[in-house]
Residue frames as a rotation matrix with the C-alpha (Angstrom) as fourth column:
MET 1
-0.919 -0.165 0.358 10.71
0.050 0.853 0.520 -5.01
-0.391 0.496 -0.776 13.71
SER 2
-0.564 0.732 -0.381 7.88
-0.806 -0.389 0.446 -5.05
0.178 0.559 0.810 11.13
THR 3
0.178 0.762 0.622 4.78
-0.733 0.525 -0.433 -7.21
-0.657 -0.378 0.652 11.36
ARG 4
-0.895 -0.413 0.169 5.34
-0.232 0.755 0.613 -10.72
-0.380 0.510 -0.772 9.95
LYS 5
-0.127 0.887 -0.444 2.61
-0.957 -0.227 -0.180 -11.28
-0.261 0.402 0.878 7.37
LEU 6
-0.703 -0.152 0.695 1.56
-0.192 0.981 0.020 -14.90
-0.685 -0.120 -0.719 7.62
PHE 7
0.391 0.920 0.025 -1.38
-0.188 0.106 -0.976 -14.43
-0.901 0.377 0.214 5.24
TRP 8
0.247 -0.387 -0.888 1.12
-0.969 -0.116 -0.219 -14.68
-0.018 0.915 -0.403 2.38
ARG 9
-0.755 -0.649 -0.099 2.51
-0.645 0.761 -0.073 -18.03
0.123 0.009 -0.992 3.50
ALA 10
-0.869 0.492 -0.047 -0.76
0.483 0.825 -0.295 -19.49
-0.106 -0.279 -0.954 4.77
PRO 11
-0.851 0.509 0.130 -3.72
-0.411 -0.798 0.440 -17.70
0.328 0.321 0.889 3.14
ARG 12
-0.007 0.890 -0.457 -6.21
-0.075 0.455 0.887 -20.28
0.997 0.041 0.064 4.45
GLN 13
-0.629 -0.252 -0.735 -5.16
0.681 0.277 -0.678 -19.93
0.375 -0.927 -0.003 8.11
LEU 14
0.114 0.846 0.520 -8.07
0.269 -0.530 0.804 -18.46
0.956 0.048 -0.288 10.10
SER 15
0.980 0.187 0.069 -6.73
-0.015 -0.277 0.961 -18.28
0.199 -0.942 -0.269 13.66
LEU 16
0.085 -0.996 0.022 -3.44
0.333 0.008 -0.943 -17.32
0.939 0.087 0.332 15.27
GLN 17
0.862 -0.004 -0.507 -1.98
0.490 -0.247 0.836 -16.82
-0.128 -0.969 -0.211 18.72
THR 18
0.081 -0.834 0.545 0.54
0.664 -0.363 -0.654 -13.98
0.743 0.415 0.525 18.68
THR 19
-0.149 -0.263 -0.953 1.92
0.929 -0.369 -0.043 -11.10
-0.340 -0.892 0.299 20.73
VAL 20
0.915 0.383 0.127 1.02
0.402 -0.891 -0.211 -7.42
0.032 0.244 -0.969 20.74
SER 21
0.004 -0.984 0.178 4.19
0.934 -0.060 -0.352 -5.60
0.357 0.167 0.919 19.65
ARG 22
-0.946 -0.250 -0.208 3.02
0.315 -0.860 -0.402 -2.07
-0.078 -0.446 0.892 20.51
VAL 23
0.086 0.995 -0.045 -0.07
0.994 -0.088 -0.061 0.01
-0.065 -0.039 -0.997 21.19
ALA 24
-0.960 -0.264 0.096 -0.84
0.272 -0.958 0.084 3.59
0.070 0.107 0.992 20.13
GLY 25
-0.596 0.800 0.066 -4.16
-0.768 -0.544 -0.339 4.58
-0.235 -0.252 0.939 21.68
ASP 26
0.393 0.845 0.361 -6.89
-0.600 0.534 -0.596 2.57
-0.697 0.018 0.717 19.96
GLU 27
0.625 -0.237 -0.744 -4.41
-0.661 0.346 -0.666 1.14
0.415 0.908 0.060 17.44
VAL 28
0.546 -0.407 0.732 -2.75
-0.370 0.667 0.646 -2.19
-0.752 -0.624 0.214 18.09
TYR 29
0.258 -0.565 -0.784 0.25
-0.904 0.145 -0.402 -3.67
0.341 0.812 -0.474 16.27
LEU 30
0.903 0.143 0.405 1.08
-0.285 0.905 0.316 -7.38
-0.322 -0.401 0.858 16.23
ALA 31
-0.091 -0.976 0.196 4.34
-0.480 0.216 0.850 -9.32
-0.872 -0.017 -0.489 16.03
GLU 32
-0.993 -0.105 0.051 2.78
-0.008 0.496 0.868 -11.44
-0.116 0.862 -0.493 13.27
THR 33
-0.313 0.933 -0.177 -0.60
-0.567 -0.333 -0.753 -11.52
-0.762 -0.135 0.634 11.61
ILE 34
-0.702 0.253 0.666 -3.03
0.616 0.686 0.388 -13.43
-0.358 0.682 -0.637 9.41
PHE 35
0.285 0.889 -0.357 -5.32
0.642 -0.454 -0.618 -10.37
-0.712 -0.053 -0.700 9.17
PHE 36
-0.387 -0.434 0.814 -4.99
0.919 -0.254 0.302 -8.76
0.075 0.865 0.497 5.71
ALA 37
-0.098 0.291 -0.952 -5.23
0.299 -0.904 -0.307 -4.97
-0.949 -0.314 0.002 5.44
PHE 38
0.837 0.543 0.059 -6.65
0.231 -0.255 -0.939 -3.18
-0.495 0.800 -0.339 2.39
SER 39
-0.171 -0.924 -0.342 -4.04
-0.294 -0.284 0.913 -3.17
-0.941 0.256 -0.223 -0.37
GLY 40
-0.944 -0.327 -0.052 -3.98
-0.132 0.229 0.964 -3.19
-0.303 0.917 -0.260 -4.15
GLY 41
-0.477 0.842 -0.252 -7.75
-0.730 -0.220 0.647 -2.88
0.489 0.493 0.720 -4.30
GLN 42
-0.259 0.358 -0.897 -8.36
0.320 0.908 0.270 -5.98
0.911 -0.217 -0.350 -2.11
GLU 43
0.429 0.540 0.724 -10.54
-0.497 -0.528 0.689 -5.24
0.754 -0.655 0.042 0.92
SER 44
-0.556 -0.605 0.570 -9.40
-0.784 0.154 -0.601 -6.01
0.276 -0.781 -0.560 4.46
ASP 45
-0.597 0.334 -0.729 -10.37
0.396 0.913 0.094 -9.13
0.697 -0.232 -0.678 6.34
ARG 46
0.213 0.620 0.755 -12.97
-0.678 -0.463 0.571 -9.00
0.703 -0.634 0.322 9.09
GLY 47
0.170 -0.151 -0.974 -12.36
0.463 0.884 -0.057 -10.52
0.870 -0.441 0.220 12.48
SER 48
0.941 0.202 0.270 -11.15
-0.158 -0.443 0.883 -9.97
0.298 -0.873 -0.385 16.02
ILE 49
-0.190 -0.975 -0.115 -8.01
0.017 0.114 -0.993 -9.54
0.982 -0.191 -0.005 18.11
GLY 50
-0.977 -0.207 -0.040 -8.15
0.026 0.069 -0.997 -10.64
0.210 -0.976 -0.062 21.72
GLY 51
-0.471 0.872 -0.132 -11.90
0.858 0.419 -0.297 -11.19
-0.203 -0.253 -0.946 21.35
GLN 52
0.001 0.441 -0.898 -12.49
0.171 -0.885 -0.434 -7.60
-0.985 -0.153 -0.076 20.24
GLU 53
0.680 0.376 0.629 -13.75
0.646 0.097 -0.757 -6.61
-0.346 0.922 -0.177 16.80
VAL 54
-0.563 -0.825 -0.056 -11.22
0.619 -0.466 0.632 -5.04
-0.548 0.321 0.773 14.45
LEU 55
0.396 0.771 -0.500 -12.85
0.282 -0.620 -0.732 -1.81
-0.874 0.148 -0.463 13.24
ALA 56
0.924 -0.189 -0.333 -10.23
-0.382 -0.381 -0.842 -1.09
0.033 0.905 -0.424 10.57
ALA 57
0.448 -0.846 0.289 -6.90
0.533 0.512 0.674 -2.44
-0.718 -0.148 0.680 9.33
GLU 58
0.981 -0.120 -0.155 -4.41
-0.193 -0.721 -0.666 -0.13
-0.031 0.683 -0.730 7.63
LYS 59
0.457 -0.887 0.066 -0.92
0.833 0.400 -0.382 -0.59
0.312 0.229 0.922 6.20
ARG 60
0.953 -0.299 -0.059 1.67
-0.249 -0.877 0.411 1.64
-0.175 -0.377 -0.910 7.89
GLY 61
0.027 -0.965 -0.260 4.91
-0.999 -0.036 0.029 1.10
-0.037 0.259 -0.965 6.06
ASP 62
-0.581 -0.306 -0.755 5.97
-0.391 0.918 -0.072 -2.48
0.714 0.253 -0.652 6.81
ASP 63
-0.956 0.287 0.054 3.52
0.053 0.352 -0.934 -2.68
-0.287 -0.891 -0.352 9.71
ILE 64
-0.381 0.916 0.125 -0.26
0.305 -0.003 0.952 -3.04
0.873 0.400 -0.279 9.92
ALA 65
-0.942 0.158 0.296 -2.29
-0.335 -0.493 -0.803 -0.97
0.019 -0.856 0.517 12.39
TYR 66
-0.483 0.818 -0.311 -5.49
0.585 0.567 0.580 -2.53
0.651 0.098 -0.753 13.75
LEU 67
-0.659 0.348 0.667 -8.10
-0.554 -0.825 -0.117 -0.16
0.509 -0.446 0.736 15.15
LEU 68
-0.594 0.447 -0.669 -9.90
0.647 0.759 -0.068 -1.66
0.478 -0.473 -0.740 18.14
PRO 69
0.494 0.839 0.227 -12.78
0.471 -0.478 0.742 -0.26
0.731 -0.260 -0.631 20.22
ALA 70
-0.043 -0.463 0.885 -11.83
-0.521 -0.745 -0.416 2.45
0.853 -0.479 -0.209 22.71
GLY 71
0.171 0.038 0.984 -10.77
-0.978 0.124 0.165 1.01
-0.116 -0.991 0.059 26.07
HIS 72
0.567 0.053 -0.822 -9.58
-0.427 0.872 -0.238 -2.28
0.705 0.486 0.517 24.56
GLY 73
0.820 -0.176 0.545 -7.14
-0.525 0.150 0.838 -2.70
-0.229 -0.973 0.030 27.45
LEU 74
0.836 -0.541 0.088 -4.36
0.538 0.781 -0.316 -4.37
0.102 0.312 0.945 25.47
ALA 75
0.707 -0.691 -0.152 -0.70
-0.535 -0.662 0.524 -3.59
-0.463 -0.289 -0.838 26.06
ALA 76
0.270 -0.718 -0.641 2.61
-0.786 0.220 -0.578 -4.46
0.556 0.660 -0.505 24.42
GLY 77
-0.763 -0.628 0.151 3.62
-0.619 0.645 -0.449 -8.00
0.184 -0.436 -0.881 25.31
ASP 78
-0.048 0.828 0.558 0.07
-0.698 0.372 -0.612 -9.32
-0.714 -0.419 0.561 25.71
VAL 79
-0.971 -0.136 0.195 -0.62
0.015 0.784 0.620 -12.67
-0.237 0.606 -0.760 24.07
VAL 80
-0.196 0.938 -0.287 -3.78
-0.681 -0.341 -0.649 -12.51
-0.706 0.069 0.705 21.95
ASN 81
-0.371 0.210 0.905 -5.82
0.579 0.814 0.049 -14.71
-0.726 0.542 -0.423 19.68
VAL 82
-0.594 0.185 -0.783 -6.50
-0.634 -0.706 0.315 -13.41
-0.494 0.683 0.537 16.17
GLN 83
-0.306 0.588 0.749 -9.57
0.534 0.757 -0.377 -14.73
-0.788 0.285 -0.545 14.34
ILE 84
-0.780 0.128 -0.613 -10.69
-0.515 -0.687 0.513 -13.87
-0.355 0.716 0.601 10.81
ASP 85
0.276 0.958 0.073 -13.95
-0.572 0.225 -0.789 -14.52
-0.772 0.176 0.610 8.98
GLY 86
-0.512 -0.582 0.632 -13.20
0.044 0.717 0.696 -17.64
-0.858 0.384 -0.341 6.92
ALA 87
0.247 0.680 0.691 -16.09
0.808 0.249 -0.534 -17.32
-0.535 0.690 -0.488 4.48
ARG 88
0.907 0.051 -0.419 -15.10
-0.107 -0.933 -0.345 -13.74
-0.408 0.358 -0.840 3.66
ARG 89
-0.039 -0.994 -0.102 -11.40
-0.570 -0.062 0.819 -14.66
-0.821 0.090 -0.564 3.24
ASP 90
-0.322 -0.049 0.946 -12.36
0.487 0.848 0.210 -17.49
-0.812 0.528 -0.249 0.89
ARG 91
0.633 0.653 0.416 -14.44
0.701 -0.255 -0.666 -15.22
-0.328 0.713 -0.619 -1.34
LEU 92
0.747 -0.429 -0.508 -11.77
-0.422 -0.896 0.136 -12.50
-0.514 0.112 -0.850 -1.35
ILE 93
-0.316 -0.879 0.356 -9.12
-0.231 0.436 0.870 -15.02
-0.920 0.193 -0.341 -2.42
ARG 94
-0.193 0.302 0.934 -11.30
0.758 0.650 -0.054 -16.42
-0.624 0.697 -0.354 -5.20
LEU 95
0.818 0.567 0.099 -12.56
0.511 -0.635 -0.579 -13.06
-0.265 0.524 -0.809 -6.50
HIS 96
0.473 -0.739 -0.480 -9.13
-0.470 -0.673 0.572 -11.49
-0.745 -0.045 -0.665 -6.30
PHE 97
-0.509 -0.745 0.431 -7.56
-0.034 0.517 0.855 -14.23
-0.860 0.420 -0.289 -8.36
ALA 98
0.151 0.647 0.748 -10.47
0.870 0.273 -0.411 -14.30
-0.470 0.712 -0.521 -10.81
ALA 99
0.912 0.161 -0.378 -9.90
0.037 -0.948 -0.315 -10.56
-0.409 0.273 -0.871 -11.34
GLU 100
0.038 -0.980 -0.195 -6.15
-0.496 -0.188 0.848 -11.10
-0.867 0.064 -0.494 -11.83
LEU 101
-0.489 -0.184 0.853 -6.74
0.480 0.759 0.440 -13.82
-0.728 0.625 -0.282 -14.45
THR 102
0.546 0.768 0.336 -9.34
0.751 -0.270 -0.603 -11.68
-0.372 0.581 -0.724 -16.18
LEU 103
0.712 -0.335 -0.617 -6.99
-0.308 -0.939 0.155 -8.70
-0.631 0.080 -0.772 -16.32
GLU 104
-0.345 -0.931 0.119 -4.11
-0.315 0.235 0.919 -10.72
-0.884 0.280 -0.375 -17.76
THR 105
-0.331 0.296 0.896 -6.34
0.748 0.661 0.057 -12.42
-0.576 0.689 -0.440 -20.33
LEU 106
0.736 0.673 -0.070 -8.01
0.522 -0.630 -0.576 -9.18
-0.431 0.387 -0.815 -21.35
CYS 107
0.415 -0.667 -0.619 -4.66
-0.490 -0.737 0.466 -7.45
-0.767 0.110 -0.632 -21.85
ARG 108
-0.598 -0.608 0.523 -3.61
0.091 0.597 0.797 -10.28
-0.796 0.524 -0.302 -24.15
GLU 109
-0.043 0.701 0.712 -6.79
0.924 0.299 -0.238 -10.01
-0.380 0.648 -0.660 -26.17
LEU 110
0.822 0.345 0.453 -6.77
0.479 -0.850 -0.222 -6.19
0.309 0.399 -0.863 -26.30
PRO 111
-0.035 -0.968 -0.248 -3.15
0.984 0.011 -0.179 -4.95
0.176 -0.250 0.952 -26.12
ALA 112
-0.453 -0.136 0.881 -4.26
0.260 -0.966 -0.016 -1.31
0.853 0.222 0.472 -26.27
VAL 113
0.614 0.783 -0.100 -6.27
0.303 -0.117 0.946 -1.56
0.729 -0.611 -0.309 -23.05
GLU 114
-0.540 -0.762 0.357 -5.02
-0.059 -0.388 -0.920 0.32
0.839 -0.518 0.165 -19.97
LYS 115
0.074 0.525 -0.848 -6.03
0.872 0.379 0.311 -0.60
0.485 -0.762 -0.430 -16.43
ILE 116
-0.362 -0.168 0.917 -7.02
-0.092 -0.972 -0.214 2.48
0.927 -0.162 0.337 -14.41
GLY 117
-0.321 0.248 0.914 -8.54
-0.936 -0.233 -0.265 0.96
0.148 -0.940 0.307 -11.27
ALA 118
-0.327 0.247 -0.912 -9.67
0.002 0.965 0.261 -2.16
0.945 0.084 -0.316 -9.43
HIS 119
-0.316 0.253 0.915 -11.58
-0.944 -0.185 -0.275 -3.22
0.100 -0.950 0.297 -6.34
ILE 120
-0.482 0.139 -0.865 -12.07
-0.017 0.986 0.168 -6.65
0.876 0.096 -0.473 -4.82
GLY 121
-0.305 0.482 0.821 -14.90
-0.942 -0.277 -0.188 -7.09
0.137 -0.831 0.539 -2.34
GLU 122
-0.674 0.074 0.735 -16.70
-0.342 0.850 -0.400 -10.05
-0.655 -0.521 -0.548 -0.83
ASP 123
0.255 0.914 0.316 -19.56
0.033 0.318 -0.948 -10.07
-0.966 0.252 0.051 -3.36
LYS 124
0.868 -0.010 0.496 -17.82
0.494 0.111 -0.862 -9.03
-0.046 0.994 0.102 -6.56
ALA 125
-0.173 -0.928 -0.329 -14.62
0.543 -0.368 0.755 -7.68
-0.822 -0.048 0.568 -8.06
ARG 126
0.906 0.409 0.111 -14.23
0.313 -0.469 -0.826 -5.00
-0.286 0.783 -0.552 -10.70
ILE 127
-0.293 -0.955 0.049 -11.52
0.725 -0.188 0.662 -3.78
-0.623 0.230 0.748 -13.04
ASP 128
0.733 0.498 -0.464 -11.69
0.135 -0.775 -0.618 -0.38
-0.667 0.390 -0.635 -14.74
PHE 129
-0.159 -0.763 0.626 -10.03
0.858 0.208 0.470 0.30
-0.489 0.612 0.622 -18.08
ALA 130
-0.059 0.066 -0.996 -9.31
-0.449 -0.893 -0.032 3.24
-0.892 0.446 0.082 -20.36
LEU 131
-0.680 -0.060 0.731 -10.78
0.526 0.655 0.543 2.05
-0.511 0.753 -0.413 -23.65
SER 132
-0.778 0.309 -0.547 -12.43
-0.480 -0.854 0.201 3.94
-0.405 0.419 0.813 -26.49
GLU 133
-0.416 0.640 -0.646 -14.74
-0.573 0.367 0.733 1.09
0.706 0.675 0.214 -27.55
PRO 134
0.471 0.637 0.610 -17.27
-0.882 0.320 0.347 -1.05
0.026 -0.701 0.712 -25.66
ILE 135
-0.601 -0.773 0.203 -15.67
-0.791 0.612 -0.015 -4.16
-0.112 -0.170 -0.979 -24.26
THR 136
0.173 0.833 0.525 -18.90
-0.713 0.474 -0.517 -6.18
-0.680 -0.285 0.676 -24.51
PRO 137
0.743 0.197 -0.640 -18.15
-0.634 0.513 -0.578 -8.01
0.215 0.835 0.506 -27.82
HIS 138
-0.138 -0.920 -0.368 -14.91
-0.575 0.376 -0.726 -9.38
0.806 0.111 -0.581 -26.36
LEU 139
-0.164 0.024 0.986 -16.27
-0.985 0.054 -0.165 -10.61
-0.057 -0.998 0.015 -23.03
PRO 140
0.850 0.508 0.136 -17.56
-0.507 0.861 -0.045 -14.08
-0.140 -0.031 0.990 -24.08
ALA 141
0.618 -0.683 -0.389 -14.15
0.070 0.541 -0.838 -15.09
0.783 0.490 0.382 -25.46
ILE 142
-0.311 -0.741 0.596 -12.31
-0.578 -0.350 -0.737 -13.62
0.755 -0.573 -0.319 -22.48
ALA 143
0.204 0.480 0.853 -14.65
-0.967 0.236 0.098 -15.34
-0.154 -0.845 0.512 -19.99
ALA 144
0.959 0.178 -0.223 -14.18
-0.232 0.940 -0.249 -18.67
0.165 0.291 0.942 -21.79
LYS 145
0.238 -0.952 -0.191 -10.39
0.007 0.198 -0.980 -18.39
0.971 0.232 0.053 -21.69
VAL 146
-0.358 -0.316 0.879 -10.36
-0.826 -0.332 -0.456 -17.41
0.436 -0.889 -0.141 -18.01
GLN 147
0.526 0.639 0.561 -12.72
-0.821 0.554 0.138 -20.25
-0.223 -0.533 0.816 -17.12
ALA 148
0.813 -0.300 -0.499 -10.51
-0.053 0.815 -0.577 -22.70
0.580 0.495 0.647 -19.03
LEU 149
-0.262 -0.940 0.217 -7.52
-0.317 -0.129 -0.940 -21.61
0.912 -0.315 -0.264 -16.93
ILE 150
-0.176 0.291 0.940 -9.57
-0.984 -0.057 -0.167 -22.09
0.005 -0.955 0.297 -13.78
ASP 151
0.788 0.612 0.071 -10.92
-0.609 0.791 -0.061 -25.47
-0.093 0.005 0.996 -14.86
ALA 152
0.420 -0.721 -0.551 -7.41
-0.208 0.515 -0.832 -26.69
0.884 0.464 0.066 -15.69
ASP 153
0.999 0.043 -0.014 -6.71
0.006 0.176 0.984 -26.53
0.045 -0.983 0.176 -11.92
LEU 154
0.381 -0.920 0.093 -3.15
0.319 0.036 -0.947 -25.32
0.868 0.390 0.307 -12.45
PRO 155
0.161 -0.413 -0.897 -0.69
0.985 0.009 0.172 -24.74
-0.063 -0.911 0.408 -9.58
VAL 156
0.783 0.059 0.620 -0.34
0.133 -0.988 -0.073 -21.12
0.608 0.140 -0.781 -8.48
ILE 157
-0.120 -0.885 -0.450 3.09
0.923 0.068 -0.379 -20.03
0.366 -0.461 0.808 -7.27
SER 158
0.817 0.304 0.490 3.08
0.099 -0.911 0.400 -17.14
0.568 -0.278 -0.775 -4.79
ALA 159
0.351 -0.814 -0.463 6.45
0.935 0.283 0.211 -15.90
-0.041 -0.508 0.861 -3.57
PHE 160
0.564 -0.279 -0.777 8.80
0.086 -0.916 0.391 -12.97
-0.821 -0.287 -0.493 -3.01
SER 161
0.749 -0.449 0.487 10.57
0.515 -0.067 -0.855 -11.33
0.417 0.891 0.181 -5.92
ASP 162
-0.321 -0.804 0.501 12.40
0.014 -0.533 -0.846 -9.10
0.947 -0.264 0.183 -3.40
GLU 163
0.218 0.466 -0.857 11.86
0.801 0.417 0.430 -10.16
0.558 -0.780 -0.282 0.22
ALA 164
-0.609 -0.525 -0.595 13.77
0.776 -0.547 -0.314 -7.22
-0.161 -0.653 0.740 1.71
ALA 165
-0.965 0.264 0.007 11.48
-0.249 -0.920 0.303 -4.78
0.086 0.290 0.953 -0.11
GLY 166
-0.489 0.818 0.303 8.35
-0.095 0.295 -0.951 -6.88
-0.867 -0.494 -0.067 0.54
ARG 167
-0.198 0.402 -0.894 7.69
-0.961 -0.260 0.096 -7.33
-0.194 0.878 0.438 -3.18
ARG 168
-0.405 0.158 0.900 5.71
-0.073 0.976 -0.204 -10.41
-0.911 -0.149 -0.384 -4.13
TYR 169
-0.521 0.267 -0.811 4.28
-0.852 -0.105 0.513 -12.03
0.052 0.958 0.282 -7.23
TRP 170
0.221 0.501 0.837 2.00
-0.283 0.854 -0.436 -14.83
-0.933 -0.141 0.331 -8.35
GLU 171
-0.508 -0.455 -0.732 2.73
-0.838 0.065 0.541 -17.08
-0.199 0.888 -0.414 -11.28
VAL 172
0.643 0.517 0.565 0.95
-0.214 0.830 -0.515 -19.70
-0.735 0.210 0.645 -13.36
GLU 173
-0.361 -0.921 0.150 3.75
-0.098 0.197 0.976 -21.41
-0.928 0.337 -0.161 -15.25
ASN 174
-0.776 -0.071 0.626 3.63
0.591 0.265 0.762 -21.07
-0.220 0.962 -0.164 -19.03
TYR 175
0.299 0.879 0.372 1.00
0.926 -0.361 0.108 -18.33
0.230 0.312 -0.922 -18.71
CYS 176
0.376 -0.180 0.909 2.13
0.011 -0.980 -0.199 -15.30
0.926 0.084 -0.367 -16.73
ARG 177
-0.212 -0.446 -0.870 3.99
0.961 0.067 -0.268 -13.91
0.178 -0.893 0.414 -13.72
VAL 178
0.254 0.508 0.823 2.42
0.329 -0.845 0.421 -10.86
0.910 0.163 -0.382 -12.08
PRO 179
-0.861 -0.503 0.081 3.62
0.127 -0.366 -0.922 -8.57
0.493 -0.783 0.379 -9.23
CYS 180
0.165 0.958 0.233 1.00
-0.259 -0.186 0.948 -8.71
0.952 -0.216 0.217 -6.46
GLY 181
-0.843 -0.489 0.225 0.87
-0.299 0.078 -0.951 -8.58
0.447 -0.869 -0.211 -2.66
GLY 182
0.043 0.951 0.306 -2.63
-0.955 -0.051 0.293 -9.99
0.294 -0.305 0.906 -2.18
THR 183
-0.292 -0.033 0.956 -3.81
-0.527 0.839 -0.132 -13.41
-0.798 -0.543 -0.262 -1.02
HIS 184
-0.216 0.085 -0.973 -3.87
-0.952 0.203 0.229 -16.18
0.217 0.976 0.037 -3.63
PRO 185
0.820 0.495 0.289 -5.18
-0.535 0.841 0.078 -19.73
-0.205 -0.218 0.954 -4.00
ALA 186
-0.081 -0.846 0.527 -2.86
-0.354 0.519 0.778 -22.71
-0.932 -0.124 -0.342 -4.25
ARG 187
-0.724 -0.060 0.687 -4.49
0.553 0.546 0.630 -23.80
-0.413 0.836 -0.362 -7.53
THR 188
-0.923 0.372 -0.099 -6.56
-0.359 -0.742 0.567 -22.02
0.137 0.559 0.818 -10.15
GLY 189
-0.514 0.751 -0.414 -9.41
0.289 0.607 0.740 -24.51
0.807 0.261 -0.529 -9.64
GLU 190
-0.633 0.253 -0.731 -10.18
0.750 -0.034 -0.661 -23.04
-0.192 -0.967 -0.168 -6.21
VAL 191
-0.940 0.257 -0.224 -11.81
-0.287 -0.952 0.109 -20.06
-0.185 0.167 0.968 -7.95
GLY 192
-0.357 0.849 0.390 -14.77
0.445 0.522 -0.728 -22.08
-0.822 -0.086 -0.563 -9.26
ARG 193
-0.077 0.435 0.897 -17.27
0.992 -0.059 0.114 -20.75
0.103 0.898 -0.427 -11.80
ILE 194
-0.597 -0.174 -0.783 -17.21
0.347 -0.936 -0.057 -17.05
-0.723 -0.305 0.620 -12.70
ALA 195
0.386 0.665 0.640 -19.28
0.918 -0.206 -0.340 -14.56
-0.094 0.718 -0.690 -14.70
LEU 196
-0.750 -0.620 -0.231 -18.14
0.556 -0.780 0.288 -11.32
-0.358 0.088 0.929 -16.36
LYS 197
0.402 0.894 0.199 -20.34
0.903 -0.351 -0.249 -8.28
-0.153 0.279 -0.948 -16.94
ARG 198
-0.569 -0.601 0.562 -19.64
0.719 -0.694 -0.015 -4.94
0.399 0.396 0.827 -18.57
ARG 199
0.409 0.625 -0.665 -20.52
0.789 -0.608 -0.085 -1.60
-0.457 -0.490 -0.742 -16.98
ASN 200
0.094 -0.322 0.942 -20.23
0.675 -0.675 -0.298 1.79
0.732 0.664 0.154 -18.67
VAL 201
0.291 -0.055 -0.955 -18.64
0.899 -0.327 0.292 4.23
-0.328 -0.944 -0.046 -16.21
GLY 202
0.458 -0.082 -0.885 -18.05
-0.077 -0.996 0.053 7.17
-0.886 0.044 -0.462 -18.54
LYS 203
0.958 -0.078 -0.276 -16.69
-0.284 -0.115 -0.952 8.17
0.042 0.990 -0.132 -21.92
GLY 204
0.247 -0.921 -0.300 -13.52
-0.605 0.095 -0.790 6.30
0.757 0.377 -0.534 -22.76
LYS 205
-0.611 -0.408 0.678 -13.87
-0.790 0.355 -0.499 4.11
-0.037 -0.841 -0.539 -19.65
GLU 206
0.171 0.625 -0.762 -15.03
-0.458 0.735 0.500 0.53
0.872 0.263 0.412 -19.35
ARG 207
-0.295 -0.198 0.935 -15.67
-0.943 0.219 -0.251 -1.59
-0.155 -0.955 -0.251 -16.26
VAL 208
-0.138 0.232 -0.963 -15.70
-0.302 0.916 0.264 -5.36
0.943 0.327 -0.057 -16.04
GLU 209
0.066 0.245 0.967 -17.40
-0.997 0.041 0.058 -6.87
-0.025 -0.969 0.247 -12.99
ILE 210
-0.499 -0.326 -0.803 -16.51
-0.349 0.924 -0.158 -10.37
0.794 0.201 -0.574 -11.88
THR 211
0.154 0.581 0.799 -18.81
-0.988 0.098 0.119 -12.53
-0.009 -0.808 0.589 -9.77
LEU 212
-0.926 -0.338 0.166 -18.76
-0.353 0.933 -0.072 -16.13
-0.130 -0.126 -0.983 -8.52
VAL 213
-0.035 0.953 -0.300 -21.61
-0.970 0.039 0.238 -18.31
0.239 0.299 0.924 -9.76
């Protein structure tokens, strides 16, 4: 049975009591989890399982493997408490969704743009594009439109498009519906104030960095 991913249903939940489903050396698997593992450019949570620091979290098919310190002593069937860093989760949710809104808005403004990469960290998010012209002249209008969506405090739907395959999406009604398996806010207003900045990362490539202000 795969790990039940509660971070989709309850992205603001910071603690959980659950059961260890199996152990493979220093790697521990849980029956259910609130601890997000790196996916789609969004960094993993930080936190602990059974009072021990999680050194890494990696997706393994439908499961998530959590690397704990050597000699952790946990075994299948053990009941453990899972704790995640709430401040980090909050910033990852907000920056992730700010990046998603920026991407969708930018693609509407510049239909020829092609996304080639993304990364969402605790301090900033970035989106990389294949584009033959500097994106700088377009950023003020894009930032204003994204901020207007945020300030409107619209409901954000986050659900399965195909539960058996684990495919999820987020949607802001009358704006867009986007496939995504990350963690999302309940309303756009949770993102707060943002700033966009252009970085040149090579010929034919543009980078937009997103920060919270």
